[in-house]
Phi, psi and omega in degrees: 000127179213166179213158173246116183247158177251121177232118178053048177063017174235145185254138183228137177268120187234150172232165175298130179091354177288153172237137179216158179251129179235165178299157189310128173263157181288331184287150176266194182300142181145192180267142175225162178241128180260111183253001177269077181259121184273320182215146180220131178239123180237107183058253180250006176256141179238129179251126180243134180273162179228078353274341184237158176265130183276334185260015179239135179222143179245123177266129181229157179240127177279122182267304185195171176244145175213161179267144177279187180280156189280137178249130180257129177253123182233118176249135182223126176248119185292148179062010184241001179057040185234115177229148177219124181235119178231159174234157180216133173235115181283145179261128179246152177250130177269129184241142170246122182279118185269312178200159177243123185248141178230128180240000000 
């Protein structure tokens, strides 16, 4: 049994017991329900939403937030004595998929 869910405009394939990292969510630690399910597979049957399935919900648990690795942005304009160096670290939220319910 697996499902494809949409979180922050990105799609993830999830199964029960999976852990995944998504871009930072507004919610803090605790349980959340992901209801933007695009596809759900149960044994040999596949249910496809238009665009979402109303009767399928994915329950997940927020474990922690962490920073990704640093990305360096460097802009250089030749003959202008102009340089710009910036760094960026994206914050990710770690999720644990507890169960997928279908009614």
